[in-house]
C-alpha positions as CSV (number, residue, x, y, z in Angstrom):
1,X,96.6,122.2,101.4
2,X,93.8,124.8,100.8
3,X,92.1,126.5,103.8
4,X,88.3,126.4,103.2
5,X,86.2,127.8,106.1
6,X,88.8,126.9,108.7
7,X,89.2,123.3,107.3
8,X,92.3,122.2,105.4
9,X,91.5,120.4,102.2
10,X,94.2,118.8,100.0
11,X,94.5,120.8,96.7
12,X,94.5,117.6,94.6
13,X,91.1,116.6,96.0
14,X,89.7,119.9,95.0
15,X,91.1,119.4,91.5
16,X,89.5,115.9,91.4
17,X,86.2,117.3,92.6
18,X,86.3,119.9,89.9
19,X,87.1,117.3,87.2
20,X,84.2,115.2,88.5
21,X,81.9,118.2,88.4
22,X,82.9,118.9,84.8
23,X,82.5,115.3,83.7
24,X,79.1,115.0,85.4
25,X,77.8,118.2,83.8
26,X,79.0,117.1,80.4
27,X,77.3,113.7,81.0
28,X,74.0,115.5,81.9
29,X,74.1,117.5,78.7
30,X,74.7,114.3,76.8
31,X,71.6,112.8,78.4
32,X,69.5,116.0,77.6
33,X,70.7,115.8,74.0
34,X,69.6,112.1,73.8
35,X,66.3,113.0,75.3
36,X,65.7,115.7,72.7
37,X,66.8,113.4,69.8
38,X,64.6,110.6,71.0
39,X,61.4,112.6,71.8
40,X,61.9,115.5,69.4
41,X,60.5,117.8,72.2
42,X,62.4,120.9,73.3
43,X,61.5,122.0,76.8
44,X,60.2,125.5,77.3
45,X,63.0,127.7,78.6
46,X,65.4,124.9,77.4
47,X,68.6,126.8,78.3
48,X,67.8,127.4,81.9
49,X,66.0,124.1,82.3
50,X,69.0,122.2,80.9
51,X,71.3,124.0,83.2
52,X,69.2,123.2,86.3
53,X,69.0,119.5,85.2
54,X,72.8,119.3,84.7
55,X,73.6,121.0,88.0
56,X,71.0,118.8,89.9
57,X,72.5,115.6,88.3
58,X,76.1,116.7,89.1
59,X,75.2,117.7,92.7
60,X,73.4,114.4,93.4
61,X,76.2,112.3,91.9
62,X,78.9,114.2,93.8
63,X,77.1,113.8,97.1
64,X,76.8,110.1,96.4
65,X,80.5,109.9,95.3
66,X,81.7,111.7,98.5
67,X,79.5,109.6,100.8
68,X,81.1,106.5,99.4
69,X,84.6,107.7,100.4
70,X,85.8,108.3,96.9
71,X,87.5,111.5,97.8
72,X,89.7,109.8,100.4
73,X,93.3,109.4,99.1
74,X,93.8,106.3,101.3
75,X,91.5,104.3,99.1
76,X,92.9,105.1,95.8
77,X,95.4,102.2,95.8
78,X,92.7,99.7,96.5
79,X,91.3,99.0,93.0
80,X,88.7,96.4,94.2
81,X,87.3,98.7,96.8
82,X,87.3,101.6,94.4
83,X,85.3,99.6,91.8
84,X,82.7,98.6,94.4
85,X,82.4,102.1,95.8
86,X,82.1,103.7,92.3
87,X,79.4,101.3,91.3
88,X,77.5,101.9,94.5
89,X,77.9,105.7,94.3
90,X,76.6,105.8,90.7
91,X,73.6,103.5,91.5
92,X,72.6,105.7,94.5
93,X,73.2,108.9,92.5
94,X,71.3,107.6,89.5
95,X,68.3,106.6,91.8
96,X,68.3,110.0,93.5
97,X,68.4,111.8,90.1
98,X,65.6,109.6,88.6
99,X,63.5,110.3,91.7
100,X,63.9,114.1,91.4
101,X,63.2,113.9,87.7
102,X,60.0,111.9,88.4
103,X,58.8,114.4,91.0
104,X,59.4,117.4,88.7
105,X,57.5,116.4,85.5
106,X,58.8,119.4,83.5
107,X,62.4,118.1,83.9
108,X,61.6,114.4,83.4
109,X,64.0,112.5,81.1
110,X,63.5,109.1,79.5
111,X,65.4,106.0,80.5
112,X,67.6,106.3,77.4
113,X,68.7,109.8,78.3
114,X,69.4,108.9,82.0
115,X,71.2,105.7,81.0
116,X,73.3,107.6,78.5
117,X,74.2,110.2,81.1
118,X,75.1,107.5,83.6
119,X,77.4,105.7,81.1
120,X,79.3,108.9,80.2
121,X,79.5,109.9,83.9
122,X,80.7,106.5,85.0
123,X,83.4,106.2,82.3
124,X,84.6,109.8,82.9
125,X,84.8,109.3,86.7
126,X,86.7,106.0,86.4
127,X,89.2,107.6,83.9
128,X,89.7,110.6,86.2
129,X,90.4,108.4,89.2
130,X,92.8,106.2,87.3
131,X,94.7,109.3,86.2
132,X,94.7,110.7,89.8
133,X,95.8,107.4,91.2
134,X,98.9,107.5,89.0
135,X,99.4,111.2,89.7
136,X,99.1,110.5,93.4
137,X,102.2,108.3,93.3
138,X,104.4,110.6,91.3
139,X,107.0,112.2,93.6
140,X,107.5,115.2,91.2
141,X,104.1,116.4,92.4
142,X,104.9,116.2,96.1
143,X,106.3,119.0,98.1
144,X,109.9,118.4,99.2
145,X,110.2,119.0,103.0
146,X,113.2,119.6,105.1
147,X,112.8,119.3,108.9
148,X,114.8,121.5,111.1
149,X,115.5,119.5,114.3
150,X,116.2,115.9,115.2
151,X,114.6,115.7,118.6
152,X,111.6,113.9,119.9
153,X,109.1,116.2,118.1
154,X,110.9,115.6,114.8
155,X,110.8,111.9,115.5
156,X,107.0,112.0,115.6
157,X,106.9,113.6,112.2
158,X,109.3,110.9,111.0
159,X,106.8,108.3,112.0
160,X,104.0,110.0,110.1
161,X,106.1,110.9,107.1
162,X,104.8,108.1,104.9
163,X,101.1,108.9,105.5
164,X,100.7,111.9,103.3
165,X,100.5,111.9,99.5
166,X,101.1,115.6,99.5
167,X,104.7,115.8,100.6
168,X,108.0,114.0,100.9
169,X,110.3,114.4,103.8
170,X,113.8,114.6,102.3
171,X,115.6,114.6,105.6
172,X,116.3,116.2,109.0
173,X,119.1,118.6,110.0
174,X,120.4,119.9,113.3
175,X,122.5,123.0,113.3
176,X,123.8,122.4,116.8
177,X,125.2,119.2,118.5
178,X,122.3,117.3,120.0
179,X,120.9,113.8,120.5
180,X,119.3,112.5,117.4
181,X,115.9,110.8,118.0
182,X,115.2,110.2,114.3
183,X,116.9,107.3,112.5
184,X,120.5,108.3,111.5
185,X,119.9,107.4,107.9
186,X,117.4,110.2,107.7
187,X,119.7,112.8,109.2
188,X,121.4,114.9,106.5
189,X,125.1,115.5,107.1
190,X,126.5,119.0,107.0
191,X,129.9,119.9,105.7
192,X,131.9,122.6,107.5
193,X,130.7,126.0,106.3
194,X,127.3,124.6,105.1
195,X,124.4,126.9,105.7
196,X,120.7,126.1,105.7
197,X,120.3,127.8,102.4
198,X,123.0,125.6,100.8
199,X,121.2,122.4,102.0
200,X,117.9,123.7,100.6
201,X,119.5,124.3,97.2
202,X,121.4,121.0,97.3
203,X,118.2,119.0,97.9
204,X,115.7,121.2,96.0
205,X,113.6,121.8,99.1
206,X,110.2,123.5,98.9
207,X,109.4,124.1,102.5
208,X,111.2,123.9,105.9
209,X,109.4,122.6,109.0
210,X,110.7,124.0,112.3
211,X,110.7,121.2,114.9
212,X,113.1,122.8,117.4
213,X,112.0,122.7,121.0
214,X,114.7,124.7,122.7
215,X,115.2,128.0,120.9
216,X,117.5,129.7,123.4
217,X,121.2,130.3,123.2
218,X,121.3,130.5,119.4
219,X,119.3,127.3,118.9
220,X,116.9,129.1,116.5
221,X,118.7,130.2,113.3
222,X,116.6,133.2,112.6
223,X,118.9,134.7,110.0
224,X,119.4,131.5,108.1
225,X,115.6,130.9,108.0
226,X,115.1,134.4,106.8
227,X,117.5,133.9,104.0
228,X,115.6,130.8,102.9
229,X,112.3,132.6,103.1
230,X,113.6,135.5,101.0
231,X,114.4,132.8,98.3
232,X,110.8,131.6,98.2
233,X,111.1,128.7,100.6
234,X,108.0,128.2,102.8
235,X,108.8,128.2,106.5
236,X,106.2,126.6,108.8
237,X,106.2,125.5,112.5
238,X,105.7,121.8,113.3
239,X,102.2,122.2,114.9
240,X,100.9,124.1,111.9
241,X,102.5,121.7,109.4
242,X,101.0,118.7,111.2
243,X,97.6,120.3,111.4
244,X,97.6,121.1,107.6
245,X,99.0,117.8,106.4
246,X,97.4,115.3,108.7
247,X,94.4,117.3,110.0
248,X,95.3,116.6,113.6
249,X,96.8,118.7,116.4
250,X,100.0,117.0,117.5
251,X,100.0,116.8,121.3
252,X,103.8,116.4,121.4
253,X,104.3,119.8,119.7
254,X,101.6,121.8,121.5
255,X,102.6,124.9,123.3
256,X,100.4,127.6,125.0
257,X,101.7,130.4,122.7
258,X,100.7,128.5,119.5
259,X,97.2,128.0,120.9
260,X,96.7,131.5,122.2
261,X,98.2,133.5,119.4
262,X,97.2,131.4,116.4
263,X,93.9,131.0,114.6
264,X,91.1,128.8,115.9
265,X,89.9,127.7,119.4
266,X,87.3,130.4,119.2
267,X,83.5,130.4,119.7
268,X,81.0,133.1,118.6
269,X,77.3,133.6,119.2
270,X,76.4,133.5,115.5
271,X,78.3,130.3,115.0
272,X,76.7,128.6,118.0
273,X,73.2,129.7,116.8
274,X,73.8,128.4,113.3
275,X,75.2,125.1,114.7
276,X,72.2,124.7,117.0
277,X,69.7,125.3,114.1
278,X,71.7,122.8,112.0
279,X,71.5,120.2,114.8
280,X,67.7,120.7,115.1
281,X,67.0,120.4,111.4
282,X,69.3,117.4,110.8
283,X,68.2,115.5,113.9
284,X,64.5,116.0,113.2
285,X,65.0,114.8,109.6
286,X,67.1,111.8,110.8
287,X,64.5,110.9,113.4
288,X,61.7,110.8,110.8
289,X,63.9,108.6,108.5
290,X,65.2,106.2,111.2
291,X,62.3,105.9,113.6
292,X,61.0,102.7,111.9
293,X,64.5,101.2,112.1
294,X,64.8,102.0,115.8
295,X,61.4,100.4,116.5
296,X,62.3,97.2,114.6
297,X,65.7,97.1,116.5
298,X,64.0,97.6,119.8
299,X,61.6,94.7,119.0
300,X,64.5,92.4,118.1
301,X,66.3,93.3,121.4
302,X,63.1,92.6,123.4
303,X,62.6,89.2,121.7
304,X,66.2,88.2,122.2
305,X,66.9,89.3,125.8
306,X,63.9,91.2,127.2
307,X,63.7,94.6,128.7
308,X,65.1,97.2,129.0
309,X,65.7,97.8,125.3
310,X,67.0,101.3,125.9
311,X,70.3,101.7,127.6
312,X,71.0,104.8,129.7
313,X,74.5,105.8,130.7
314,X,76.2,108.8,132.3
315,X,78.5,110.7,129.9
316,X,80.5,114.0,130.2
317,X,79.3,116.8,128.0
318,X,80.3,120.4,127.3
319,X,82.1,122.1,130.2
320,X,82.3,118.8,132.1
321,X,78.6,118.7,132.7
322,X,77.4,115.1,133.2
323,X,74.2,114.0,131.3
324,X,72.4,110.8,130.5
325,X,72.9,109.4,127.0
326,X,70.4,107.1,125.3
327,X,71.4,104.1,123.3
328,X,69.7,100.9,122.2
329,X,71.0,98.1,124.4
330,X,73.6,96.0,122.6
331,X,75.0,94.0,125.5
332,X,73.6,91.6,128.0
333,X,71.8,93.1,131.0
334,X,74.6,92.1,133.4
335,X,77.4,93.4,131.1
336,X,79.0,95.4,134.0
337,X,77.9,93.5,137.0
338,X,81.2,94.4,138.8
339,X,80.3,98.0,138.6
340,X,83.6,99.1,137.1
341,X,83.4,100.6,133.6
342,X,85.3,98.7,130.9
343,X,86.6,99.7,127.4
344,X,84.7,98.0,124.6
345,X,86.9,95.4,122.8
346,X,87.0,93.9,119.4
347,X,84.3,91.2,119.1
348,X,83.3,92.0,122.7
349,X,81.7,88.8,124.2
350,X,79.4,91.0,126.3
351,X,77.5,91.9,123.1
352,X,74.3,90.0,122.2
353,X,73.5,88.6,118.7
354,X,71.3,91.5,117.9
355,X,73.7,93.9,119.6
356,X,76.6,92.9,117.4
357,X,74.5,93.7,114.3
358,X,73.2,97.0,115.5
359,X,76.7,98.1,116.6
360,X,78.2,97.2,113.3
361,X,75.7,99.4,111.5
362,X,75.7,102.1,114.3
363,X,71.9,101.6,114.8
364,X,72.5,101.5,118.6
365,X,73.6,105.1,118.4
366,X,70.4,106.4,116.9
367,X,68.5,107.2,120.2
368,X,71.2,109.9,120.7
369,X,69.1,112.0,118.4
370,X,66.9,112.7,121.4
371,X,70.0,113.9,123.3
372,X,70.7,116.3,120.4
373,X,67.1,117.6,120.4
374,X,67.4,118.1,124.2
375,X,70.6,120.1,123.8
376,X,72.9,117.7,125.6
377,X,74.7,116.8,122.4
378,X,75.4,118.2,118.9
379,X,75.0,116.2,115.7
380,X,78.8,116.6,115.1
381,X,81.4,116.8,117.9
382,X,83.8,114.8,120.0
383,X,82.6,111.5,121.3
384,X,81.1,111.8,124.8
385,X,83.0,109.7,127.3
386,X,82.1,108.2,130.6
387,X,83.0,110.2,133.8
388,X,85.4,107.5,135.0
389,X,87.3,107.5,131.7
390,X,87.4,111.3,131.6
391,X,88.9,111.4,135.1
392,X,91.5,108.8,134.1
393,X,92.4,110.4,130.8
394,X,92.6,114.0,132.2
395,X,95.3,112.8,134.6
396,X,97.3,110.9,131.9
397,X,96.9,113.1,128.7
398,X,97.8,116.8,128.6
399,X,95.1,119.2,127.2
400,X,92.5,116.4,127.3
401,X,90.0,118.9,129.0
402,X,90.1,121.0,125.8
403,X,87.8,118.6,124.0
404,X,85.1,119.4,126.6
405,X,84.9,123.0,125.3
406,X,82.6,121.7,122.5
407,X,79.4,119.7,122.7
408,X,79.9,116.0,122.2
409,X,78.4,114.6,119.0
410,X,76.8,111.5,117.5
411,X,79.5,111.6,115.0
412,X,82.8,113.5,114.8
413,X,86.1,114.1,113.1
414,X,87.9,111.5,115.3
415,X,85.1,108.9,114.7
416,X,85.4,109.1,110.9
417,X,89.2,109.4,110.9
418,X,90.2,106.8,113.4
419,X,89.2,103.4,114.7
420,X,87.1,102.8,117.8
421,X,89.0,104.0,120.9
422,X,89.5,101.3,123.5
423,X,92.7,102.2,125.3
424,X,94.7,105.2,126.5
425,X,96.8,105.1,123.4
426,X,93.7,105.2,121.2
427,X,92.4,108.1,123.3
428,X,95.6,110.1,122.7
429,X,95.3,109.5,118.9
430,X,91.6,110.4,118.9
431,X,92.3,113.5,121.0
432,X,94.6,114.9,118.3
433,X,91.6,114.7,115.9
434,X,89.2,116.1,118.4
435,X,91.5,119.1,119.1
436,X,91.7,119.7,115.3
437,X,87.9,119.8,115.3
438,X,87.6,122.0,118.3
439,X,90.2,124.4,116.8
440,X,88.6,124.6,113.3
441,X,85.0,123.8,113.8
442,X,82.6,125.3,111.3
443,X,79.5,124.3,109.3
444,X,81.6,123.2,106.3
445,X,83.6,120.8,108.4
446,X,80.4,119.4,110.0
447,X,79.1,118.7,106.5
448,X,82.3,117.0,105.5
449,X,82.1,114.8,108.6
450,X,78.5,113.9,107.9
451,X,79.4,112.7,104.4
452,X,82.3,110.7,105.7
453,X,80.0,109.2,108.4
454,X,77.8,107.7,105.6
455,X,80.9,105.8,104.3
456,X,81.9,104.7,107.8
457,X,78.4,103.3,108.5
458,X,78.1,101.6,105.1
459,X,81.5,100.0,105.4
460,X,81.1,99.0,109.1
461,X,84.6,100.5,109.6
462,X,85.7,100.7,113.3
463,X,82.6,99.1,114.8
464,X,82.9,97.1,118.0
């Protein structure tokens, strides 16, 4: 993992993005060469103009590729999905590039040139992804991990061990007699006289994850860990490892000292001002683009089930302050006649026909733009919950109140990484993503979330 502006990005994804950029720039130059060969016209300042064209083409295509989820390792094994997404990404990127070229006459290219660039770019991108898909499954490229500890915290890592393409958990060891929570077949046996360093050498370990809860009475092998570190073995605590590999903050492993003494969980005036400006710019632009869609949706709601077309609901915002959120009504007027709030369920029978459609494509969320402009919400942040649910979850889930330190958002890290939350268990899982965002929030992470949101909306993933 590589730390970029407080956000952890898998190294292999950065390599893939770099390969994509190289392929796209080469493809752009192929298109420029075809244009010159076809027209016989060399543009004034041809060197700088060609560079600007190539970079513009590469940037548009990479934004389209990213917004289709093609930098998500989870999708690499689904060849059918990859084919559809690659095709869609290149059509969108090609359209955007053609529009820019048309608007700037000095950089306009013919259809032959653009078509040639598209063919080269598409072929290169498909080949790159095919290679990376095979590389992704090669164990030799995965970091070999040894987990120190076999307790409940280590068991949590055992459950997640198969989710990351970046590492392989070789086994778990306990240097003291204790109850094993992890499956016995994953516990490495230690012969008399074995040290941690000997196990590391025996299994060719790259890094050790410390998952020991009780570190008193000799439970924490400082000297043995130091010997391993001096031999080049990376030593990392479980909360940090979990944050880096899964981009979540594992609730089970949280302790006050890690939160207080580690990086993150900080706010500064400059960052808050930048984020507010970002919110205003993005929300204003999105409002201009989506206002016709909202008006059409409102008309459909009115024709199907009458007024009101706008739904107002109390939600909990930053610092526990309650505010009114705006949404297009997607359920019947009497959806909560009993007065008790209910979790939304899959294929919720309270939803209207129009409501099911606008919820699938997240159109019902668009009026929250006005909440952003008012300052109640941010464009990116944890999902705002209802007061009754917040009261319930604060009593049941430790550290739940930490998510209230950030403004809630229209979209967020939990929303793009996990399904729709409709239970306490879902709330726990989503809280781990929300805490990652609260700990590492920055403009770069907001931009990554926005690109991921495009893919979530287009695929309809997680809608209820």
